[in-house]
C-alpha positions as CSV (number, residue, x, y, z in Angstrom):
1,X,-0.2,-24.3,-34.9
2,X,-3.4,-25.1,-33.0
3,X,-1.5,-26.7,-30.2
4,X,0.7,-23.6,-29.9
5,X,-2.4,-21.3,-29.7
6,X,-4.0,-23.6,-27.1
7,X,-0.8,-23.7,-25.1
8,X,-0.5,-19.9,-25.2
9,X,-4.1,-19.6,-24.1
10,X,-3.7,-21.9,-21.2
11,X,-0.5,-20.1,-20.1
12,X,-2.3,-16.8,-20.2
13,X,-5.3,-18.2,-18.3
14,X,-3.0,-19.7,-15.7
15,X,-1.1,-16.4,-15.3
16,X,-4.3,-14.4,-14.9
17,X,-5.7,-16.9,-12.4
18,X,-2.4,-17.1,-10.5
19,X,-2.0,-13.3,-10.3
20,X,-5.6,-12.8,-9.2
21,X,-5.3,-15.5,-6.5
22,X,-2.0,-14.2,-5.2
23,X,-3.0,-10.6,-5.1
24,X,-6.4,-11.2,-3.4
25,X,-4.7,-13.4,-0.7
26,X,-2.5,-10.5,0.4
27,X,-5.2,-8.2,1.7
28,X,-8.8,-8.1,3.0
29,X,-11.3,-6.1,1.0
30,X,-13.3,-3.9,3.3
31,X,-17.0,-3.0,2.9
32,X,-16.5,0.5,4.2
33,X,-13.8,2.7,5.8
34,X,-12.3,1.8,9.2
35,X,-13.2,4.4,11.8
36,X,-11.0,5.7,14.7
37,X,-12.2,5.7,18.3
38,X,-11.2,7.3,21.6
39,X,-8.3,4.9,21.9
40,X,-7.1,4.8,18.3
41,X,-6.3,6.8,15.1
42,X,-6.7,5.6,11.5
43,X,-4.3,6.4,8.7
44,X,-5.5,5.9,5.2
45,X,-2.6,5.3,2.7
46,X,-3.8,5.6,-0.9
47,X,-2.1,5.0,-4.2
48,X,-2.1,2.6,-7.2
49,X,-0.6,-0.8,-7.7
50,X,2.0,0.8,-10.0
51,X,3.7,2.5,-7.1
52,X,4.9,-0.9,-5.9
53,X,5.5,0.5,-2.4
54,X,5.7,-1.2,0.9
55,X,4.1,0.8,3.7
56,X,5.6,0.6,7.3
57,X,4.7,2.1,10.6
58,X,8.2,2.0,12.1
59,X,9.2,-1.6,12.2
60,X,5.6,-2.9,11.6
61,X,4.6,-3.7,8.0
62,X,1.2,-2.0,7.2
63,X,0.7,-3.3,3.7
64,X,1.9,-3.1,0.1
65,X,0.5,-1.6,-3.1
66,X,2.3,-4.3,-5.1
67,X,-0.2,-7.0,-6.1
68,X,-3.2,-4.8,-5.5
69,X,-5.8,-4.2,-8.3
70,X,-4.4,-2.2,-11.2
71,X,-7.5,-0.4,-12.3
72,X,-8.4,1.0,-8.9
73,X,-7.2,3.6,-6.3
74,X,-6.1,1.4,-3.5
75,X,-6.8,2.6,0.1
76,X,-5.0,0.8,2.8
77,X,-6.5,1.4,6.3
78,X,-4.2,1.3,9.4
79,X,-5.8,1.5,12.8
80,X,-3.1,2.3,15.3
81,X,-2.3,3.9,18.7
82,X,-2.1,7.7,19.2
83,X,1.3,9.2,19.5
84,X,4.5,9.5,17.5
85,X,4.9,7.4,14.4
86,X,7.3,7.2,11.5
87,X,5.6,6.0,8.4
88,X,7.9,4.7,5.7
89,X,7.1,4.0,2.0
90,X,9.7,1.7,0.5
91,X,10.1,1.1,-3.2
92,X,13.3,1.7,-5.2
93,X,13.8,4.4,-2.5
94,X,12.8,5.0,1.1
95,X,10.7,8.1,2.2
96,X,9.1,8.8,5.5
97,X,6.5,11.0,7.2
98,X,6.8,11.5,10.9
99,X,3.5,12.2,12.5
100,X,2.0,12.7,16.0
101,X,-1.4,11.0,15.8
102,X,-4.3,11.9,18.0
103,X,-7.1,9.6,19.1
104,X,-10.4,9.6,17.2
105,X,-8.9,11.2,14.1
106,X,-8.3,10.0,10.6
107,X,-5.2,10.9,8.6
108,X,-4.6,10.7,4.8
109,X,-1.3,9.9,3.1
110,X,-0.9,9.7,-0.6
111,X,1.8,7.4,-1.9
112,X,2.7,8.0,-5.5
113,X,5.5,7.3,-7.9
114,X,7.6,10.1,-9.4
115,X,6.8,10.5,-13.1
116,X,10.5,10.5,-14.0
117,X,12.4,7.6,-12.6
118,X,15.5,5.8,-13.9
119,X,14.8,2.6,-15.9
120,X,13.6,-0.4,-13.8
121,X,13.0,1.7,-10.7
122,X,9.9,3.1,-9.0
123,X,10.8,6.2,-7.0
124,X,7.9,7.1,-4.6
125,X,7.0,10.1,-2.5
126,X,4.6,10.5,0.4
127,X,2.3,13.5,1.0
128,X,0.0,14.1,3.9
129,X,-3.4,15.5,2.7
130,X,-6.2,17.2,4.5
131,X,-9.6,15.6,4.5
132,X,-10.7,18.2,1.8
133,X,-7.7,17.4,-0.4
134,X,-8.2,13.7,0.0
135,X,-11.9,14.0,-0.9
136,X,-11.0,16.1,-4.0
137,X,-8.4,13.5,-5.1
138,X,-10.9,10.7,-4.6
139,X,-13.7,12.6,-6.4
140,X,-11.4,13.3,-9.4
141,X,-10.5,9.6,-9.5
142,X,-14.2,8.5,-9.5
143,X,-15.2,11.1,-12.1
144,X,-12.8,9.2,-14.5
145,X,-15.1,6.2,-14.0
146,X,-12.4,4.4,-11.9
147,X,-12.9,2.4,-8.8
148,X,-11.7,2.3,-5.2
149,X,-10.5,-0.7,-3.3
150,X,-10.7,-0.4,0.5
151,X,-8.3,-2.8,2.1
152,X,-6.4,-3.9,5.2
153,X,-3.7,-6.5,5.6
154,X,-3.9,-9.0,8.4
155,X,-1.4,-10.4,10.9
156,X,-0.9,-13.6,8.8
157,X,0.3,-11.5,5.9
158,X,2.5,-9.5,8.3
159,X,4.1,-12.7,9.6
160,X,4.7,-14.1,6.1
161,X,6.0,-10.7,4.9
162,X,8.5,-10.4,7.8
163,X,9.8,-13.9,7.2
164,X,10.5,-13.3,3.5
165,X,14.2,-13.5,2.5
166,X,15.2,-14.3,6.0
167,X,13.8,-11.1,7.4
168,X,15.6,-8.8,4.9
169,X,12.8,-6.3,4.6
170,X,12.8,-5.7,8.4
171,X,16.6,-5.5,8.5
172,X,16.5,-2.9,5.7
173,X,13.8,-0.8,7.5
174,X,15.7,-0.9,10.7
175,X,18.8,0.4,9.0
176,X,16.8,3.2,7.3
177,X,15.1,4.2,10.5
178,X,18.4,4.8,12.1
179,X,19.0,7.7,9.7
180,X,15.3,8.8,9.0
181,X,14.8,12.5,9.5
């Protein structure tokens, strides 16, 4: 019996250690928000790990909420060029937001899961918020004594992510973008 309890404890410890290592290896935690400049715009995607959504800027992977801290509101910062962009959130479904970004501006997009989804699925939606709506959402979250994780994903992660499953993620996004409205 003691051996079984020890074995269960070791398995649990290994699982916690493994999950924490793998999730922290996927993103870089930021000390503060990324700011736009005269040649760039910043898009802040925010949501929780439970949304399990991949975030794309056209065919470029931005990041994913899967594997991010569960007990926080996760903010993924994406510094990009001004102009037309199609942002895609992919989970059990695909949704997009077409935007024309201006330099020296920050945009806020909430990625959240629908409360009612069929079993074993996570259906997500995207919603652009104003700065005021974003601040209110973050304030509400913090008043509940929750935390924020500011993050960005690096090019090493993007390369590995694009190579997964022989590039299936990119193939799927390309097919979706052909019909995205």
